[in-house]
N, C-alpha and C positions, 0 to 999 in steps of 0.2 A: 503494499499500499505506500502511496506517494502521500507523504505530511508535509501539506502548504500553510496550514493554519493551526491556531490553537483546538479548533473542534476538532480537526483531523488527530489532531495527538492525543485529546480527551476520548475520542473514539477506538486508539489502539490500544491507551491504559485501560478502559473501561474492558472493553476486548480481552486483553490479555489478563484484568484480573479477575474477570467471570469465568477464564479457562482454565485459571490455575484454582479457582474456588473460594475466593476470598472474598470477605466483607471490605465494605469502602474503610470500617475502624480498623479492623485488620490488617488491611494495608498501610493506612495510614500509618500506624503505630510500629510496624516492620521497618516501614519506610524511613519513619523519622521526620513527618509532616502531620500538620492536623487534619483531621478526616474533612473540615469545612473547606481546605483548600486542596485534599483532592475531590469533594466535589466540585468544586470550582472549574477546576482542570478539566474532567470529566464532561464537564456542561459547557465546557469551550470557553468560560466566562472570564479568566484571567490571565493577565500576561505573565506566567510563571516564569519565574527564574530557573533557567536553564541548568543549575548545578541541582535543583530540587526534583525535577522533571528526570534529568539522568538517577538520581536516589531509585525514585519509582521503578525507572526501566530496569535497573539494575535487580532490585528485588523482586520482579517480574521477568527475569532473564531474557530483556529484550536488549536489542541492540542499536544505535543510531548510525546511518550511513549520512556521510552529505559527501555528493556528487559535485563535478568540476561543474556542470550546469547551474549550481547556486540553488538545489531542490533538496529536500529533507527528504529522504526515505525511512522507514522504520519497521 
């Protein structure tokens, strides 16, 4: 999936969290973020700090690849 917007980031996080069988509260605790922050990210409503997004990605076993074209891919 190409990740171009925060809504795309949110969809990737939500889908991976659900596949992992984690609640938002569980993932937030394990990633070191608040549940409210995670809810906002999943909804695409926040300009999330990249380090926090990467912490959540790491907990879910996701990687982020950046192409030379300037697009993000999750």
